Structures are given as C-alpha cells and as structure tokens.
ZAMARGU-4260 file (C-alpha; in steps of 0.2 Angstrom, whole numbers, plus 5000, padded with zeros to 4 digits):
<rodrens>
0) 5053/5084/4973 | 5072/5081/4974 | 5073/5067/4988 | 5074/5049/4989 | 5066/5033/4996
5) 5054/5036/5010 | 5052/5055/5007 | 5048/5052/4989 | 5035/5039/4993 | 5028/5050/5007
10) 5028/5065/4995 | 5037/5076/5009 | 5053/5085/5006 | 5060/5082/5024 | 5059/5070/5038
15) 5062/5051/5041 | 5048/5039/5038 | 5045/5020/5039 | 5041/5016/5021 | 5031/5000/5023
20) 5021/4995/5039 | 5005/4987/5043 | 4991/4991/5056 | 4977/4979/5060 | 4967/4971/5073
25) 4966/4952/5074 | 4947/4952/5075 | 4945/4961/5058 | 4937/4950/5044 | 4950/4942/5034
30) 4951/4934/5017 | 4949/4915/5014 | 4965/4906/5009 | 4976/4918/5017 | 4994/4913/5020
35) 4995/4921/5037 | 4983/4924/5051 | 4989/4936/5065 | 4985/4932/5082 | 4989/4949/5089
40) 4985/4967/5085 | 4996/4980/5077 | 4987/4995/5083 | 4990/5013/5076 | 4994/5019/5094
45) 5008/5007/5096 | 5015/5012/5079 | 5015/5030/5084 | 5024/5026/5100 | 5037/5016/5090
50) 5039/5030/5077 | 5041/5043/5091 | 5053/5032/5101 | 5064/5031/5085 | 5063/5049/5080
55) 5053/5045/5064 | 5041/5058/5057 | 5028/5046/5051 | 5024/5030/5040 | 5017/5023/5024
60) 5003/5011/5030 | 5001/4996/5018 | 4985/4986/5017 | 4990/4969/5023 | 4986/4955/5011
65) 4976/4945/5024 | 4963/4959/5024 | 4961/4958/5005 | 4952/4973/4997 | 4942/4979/5012
70) 4952/4995/5015 | 4940/5002/5028 | 4952/4999/5043 | 4966/5007/5033 | 4956/5022/5028
75) 4948/5024/5046 | 4966/5024/5053 | 4972/5037/5040 | 4958/5048/5045 | 4961/5046/5064
80) 4980/5048/5062 | 4978/5063/5052 | 4972/5072/5067 | 4989/5070/5075 | 5000/5086/5072
85) 5017/5078/5075 | 5017/5063/5063 | 5013/5061/5045 | 5004/5045/5037 | 5000/5040/5019
90) 4992/5023/5013 | 4993/5010/5000 | 4977/5001/4996 | 4973/4984/4989 | 4959/4984/4975
95) 4951/4971/4965 | 4955/4971/4946 | 4939/4962/4943 | 4929/4976/4950 | 4939/4992/4949
100) 4933/5007/4958 | 4926/5023/4949 | 4938/5038/4947 | 4927/5047/4960 | 4930/5033/4973
105) 4949/5033/4969 | 4949/5052/4971 | 4941/5050/4987 | 4954/5038/4993 | 4967/5050/4987
110) 4960/5064/4997 | 4960/5052/5012 | 4979/5049/5010 | 4981/5034/4999 | 4995/5036/4987
115) 4998/5018/4981 | 4991/5003/4974 | 4997/4986/4981 | 4996/4971/4968 | 4995/4955/4979
120) 5002/4943/4966 | 5009/4931/4979 | 5004/4913/4975 | 4994/4919/4960 | 4995/4911/4943
125) 5013/4910/4936 | 5009/4921/4921 | 5005/4940/4924 | 4990/4945/4914 | 4993/4964/4912
130) 4976/4966/4903 | 4967/4960/4919 | 4975/4974/4929 | 4976/4987/4915 | 4960/4997/4920
135) 4965/4997/4938 | 4983/5001/4935 | 4978/5016/4923 | 4966/5022/4937 | 4980/5022/4949
140) 4992/5031/4937 | 4979/5044/4934 | 4980/5048/4953 | 4999/5048/4953 | 4999/5033/4964
145) 5014/5021/4965 | 5012/5003/4961 | 5018/4992/4975 | 5022/4974/4969 | 5020/4960/4982
150) 5026/4944/4973 | 5040/4931/4974 | 5057/4937/4968 | 5058/4923/4955 | 5043/4931/4946
155) 5049/4948/4945 | 5057/4946/4927 | 5040/4941/4920 | 5030/4954/4930 | 5041/4970/4930
160) 5043/4973/4911 | 5024/4975/4909 | 5023/4987/4924 | 5039/4997/4920 | 5034/4999/4902
165) 5017/5007/4907 | 5019/5015/4925 | 5030/5028/4932 | 5034/5022/4950 | 5035/5004/4955
170) 5040/4998/4973 | 5044/4980/4976 | 5039/4976/4994 | 5046/4964/5006 | 5062/4963/4996
175) 5053/4952/4983 | 5049/4940/4998
</rodrens>
C-alpha cells in the first residue's frame, strides 16, 4: 500500500482518519494505580458524530491505559461500529506480557479489527526489559500488528532501539507525552 500516516495504520488506500482516539464509559472497571480517571463518557456514537461533522472516514480506536488489559469494550465497540457502512474503524489492544494470549486469541482479535498492540510503559521501571515483552511482541508481529509505544519522551532512546531492531512498524503515541 503506497500511502502515509492514517491510511497506512488503517490499512486503507483512501480516506481521512483519526489515527488515535479513545472510546469508553466512566462506569467501566478501571485498573488500580491509574494516573487518570475520567468522569465522563466518550461514547462511540459521539465519536461517529464528530468524525462525520469533520468529513473523516473513520478512526483507529486505542485501548485507554486506565482500562488496562480488559479489551472487551474496545472489541464490542469495533463489532458494533463494524455494522456502520459509512465509517471504518480498527483497534489497538493492550495485552499483558506476563500472560500473553494464544495465537488463536490473537487471530480472533485480528478478525475483530485489532491491528496494533499498545505498550503502556508510562511510569514503568526505567529500564525496558525487551525479554519480558518478546513473546507478546512476536505474536503481534505474526499478526502484522503495529506496536504503539506509550511512554515518556525521555525514555525513547532506551526503548526504541530494542523495538526497531525487531519489529516493523512502531508508533509513538501522544507525541511521547
């Protein structure tokens, strides 16, 4: 595919897309020790209204860090939005490196529209232990998922060499915070 940015991530040759957005409800179960707790809902129907109002063709939905590795709302949202004929959506999941999914589970997520793995390294130990993530990263690579890195910009020089040496597509989200 010969395109750039949003179209590359969305795996679509044409269109205009939001390359990183979140949908959630404030009443969903959230992880302990989160740095942020929303007091509002960011609902899929509101996102669709915004996308249509700004003549966008869809969005890449990223699992918010405060929801941890419970990707159920993301997957349900992708399924529901997949019924819309006018907008296109894909997803980026967060998975636990200490209990990686099976290849069958990853294939199921891929079939549901997941195309990326988000590494939530914000506030994690200073040293990036690539060996801890290797199995999960290799599984993501086997599905042709991009790796989305969520960490402080100052840590990028220690994290990126490990990722770029072993993985094809790396995205740094939130401008490296």
